C-alpha positions as CSV (number, residue, x, y, z in Angstrom):
1,M,0.0,0.0,0.0
2,K,2.9,2.4,0.9
3,Q,4.5,1.7,-2.5
4,I,1.3,2.5,-4.4
5,F,0.9,5.8,-2.4
6,A,4.5,6.7,-3.1
7,Y,4.1,5.9,-6.8
8,L,0.9,7.9,-7.1
9,L,2.6,10.9,-5.3
10,F,5.5,10.7,-7.7
11,V,3.2,10.6,-10.7
12,A,1.3,13.6,-9.4
13,L,4.5,15.6,-8.8
14,L,6.1,14.7,-12.1
15,P,4.6,17.6,-14.1
16,L,6.0,20.0,-11.5
17,L,9.5,18.5,-11.7
18,G,9.6,18.6,-15.4
19,G,7.9,22.0,-15.7
20,C,11.1,24.1,-15.6
21,D,11.9,26.0,-18.8
22,E,15.1,27.6,-19.9
23,S,13.6,30.9,-21.0
24,D,14.3,34.3,-19.5
25,D,11.7,36.3,-17.7
26,V,11.7,38.9,-20.4
27,A,9.2,41.2,-18.7
28,E,11.5,41.4,-15.6
29,I,14.5,42.1,-17.7
30,F,13.2,44.8,-20.0
31,T,10.2,46.5,-18.4
32,G,9.5,48.6,-15.3
33,K,12.8,50.6,-15.5
34,T,14.7,53.2,-17.4
35,W,17.8,51.8,-19.1
36,K,20.8,54.0,-19.5
37,L,23.5,53.4,-22.1
38,T,26.9,52.6,-20.6
39,Y,29.0,51.9,-23.7
40,I,29.0,50.3,-27.1
41,T,31.4,47.5,-28.1
42,M,32.3,45.5,-31.2
43,N,33.8,42.0,-30.6
44,G,34.1,42.8,-26.9
45,Q,36.3,45.9,-27.4
46,T,35.0,49.5,-27.0
47,Y,34.4,50.8,-30.4
48,D,36.1,54.0,-31.5
49,F,33.3,55.9,-33.3
50,W,35.4,59.1,-33.0
51,N,38.4,57.8,-35.0
52,G,40.9,58.9,-32.3
53,D,39.4,62.4,-31.9
54,E,39.6,62.8,-28.2
55,A,37.7,66.1,-28.1
56,A,34.8,64.5,-30.0
57,Y,34.9,61.5,-27.6
58,D,34.8,63.9,-24.6
59,R,31.8,65.7,-26.0
60,S,30.0,62.4,-26.5
61,E,30.8,61.2,-23.0
62,A,29.6,64.5,-21.5
63,L,26.3,64.2,-23.4
64,R,26.0,60.5,-22.4
65,R,26.5,61.3,-18.7
66,Q,23.6,63.7,-18.7
67,G,20.6,62.3,-16.8
68,A,18.0,62.4,-19.6
69,T,20.1,61.3,-22.5
70,F,20.9,57.9,-24.0
71,T,17.9,56.3,-22.2
72,V,15.3,53.8,-23.2
73,V,12.1,52.6,-21.5
74,F,10.3,49.4,-22.6
75,N,6.7,48.8,-21.8
76,G,4.9,45.5,-22.6
77,N,2.9,42.5,-21.8
78,E,4.1,38.9,-21.7
79,T,2.6,36.0,-23.6
80,E,4.4,32.7,-22.9
81,T,8.1,33.6,-23.4
82,V,7.5,36.7,-25.6
83,V,7.0,40.3,-24.4
84,E,5.6,42.8,-26.8
85,G,4.9,46.5,-26.3
86,D,6.1,50.0,-27.0
87,F,9.3,51.8,-26.2
88,E,10.6,55.3,-26.0
89,A,14.2,56.2,-26.3
90,R,16.1,59.5,-26.1
91,A,19.5,60.1,-27.5
92,V,20.4,63.8,-27.1
93,N,18.1,65.8,-29.3
94,C,16.2,62.9,-30.9
95,T,13.5,60.8,-29.5
96,L,12.5,57.4,-30.9
97,T,9.2,55.7,-30.2
98,G,7.9,52.4,-31.6
99,T,7.0,48.8,-30.8
100,W,9.3,46.0,-29.7
101,S,9.2,42.4,-28.9
102,A,11.7,40.0,-27.2
103,D,11.6,36.2,-27.0
104,G,13.0,34.7,-23.7
105,A,13.6,31.4,-25.3
106,T,15.6,32.5,-28.4
107,H,16.9,35.9,-27.0
108,E,15.7,37.6,-30.2
109,V,14.7,41.2,-29.9
110,R,13.0,43.3,-32.6
111,T,11.8,46.9,-33.0
112,S,9.3,48.2,-35.6
113,N,6.9,51.1,-36.4
114,I,9.7,53.5,-35.4
115,R,9.0,57.2,-35.3
116,S,11.5,59.8,-34.6
117,T,11.4,63.5,-33.6
118,G,14.4,65.7,-33.7
119,S,17.9,64.8,-34.9
120,D,21.3,64.3,-33.5
121,T,24.7,65.1,-34.9
122,D,26.7,63.4,-32.1
123,V,28.3,60.2,-33.4
124,L,27.5,58.2,-30.2
125,A,23.9,59.4,-30.3
126,R,23.6,58.3,-33.9
127,A,25.1,54.9,-33.0
128,F,22.7,54.5,-30.1
129,L,19.7,55.3,-32.5
130,T,21.1,52.8,-35.1
131,G,21.2,50.1,-32.4
132,L,17.6,50.7,-31.4
133,R,16.5,50.6,-35.0
134,N,18.4,47.3,-35.8
135,P,18.5,45.0,-32.7
136,I,18.9,41.3,-33.3
137,R,19.3,39.7,-29.8
138,Y,19.8,40.5,-26.2
139,E,21.5,39.2,-23.1
140,G,21.1,40.3,-19.5
141,D,19.1,40.3,-16.3
142,S,17.1,42.7,-14.3
143,Q,20.2,44.8,-13.6
144,N,22.2,44.8,-16.9
145,L,21.0,44.6,-20.4
146,Y,23.0,44.0,-23.6
147,I,21.4,44.6,-27.0
148,Y,23.3,43.4,-30.0
149,Y,22.6,45.1,-33.3
150,K,23.5,45.0,-36.9
151,D,25.4,48.0,-38.3
152,G,26.2,47.3,-41.9
153,Q,28.3,44.2,-42.0
154,T,29.2,44.3,-38.3
155,T,27.5,43.4,-35.1
156,K,27.8,45.8,-32.2
157,C,26.6,45.6,-28.6
158,M,25.1,48.3,-26.5
159,A,25.5,47.8,-22.7
160,F,22.9,49.3,-20.4
161,H,22.4,49.7,-16.7
162,I,19.4,50.8,-14.7
163,Q,19.3,54.6,-14.4
């Protein structure tokens, strides 16, 4: 009798034991916070958008450090492993809005229906905007976000922290 009870208990608990999935909690990662750009890399190395021009780099960094610049906010609702919603991003003088989706199982991220207001001449701001227009995948958690994007024939990575 004890063996039958143990077997029935095991069978009843089996779905719970096998119910773990390997997907990210995309809503926890992306939504409910303002993400601030930290840096952009290519192949793990900081990318020199300024071609060695230290004054231009310093101007970009001063702009990036401002509180309301180089930020993005994702809003959305989760269905299974996918979150879809809208986003708003601000470079320096340009704001992007649009829709986005991310898949916690495949780590794919996409943006669409992008509208922009204003324009930016700063090279880092333009790279930031390019990244948000062309994302392909993400990595991260609720504290750090990495969005990989296509820029011509290269793939770059934007690193974000919570503002």
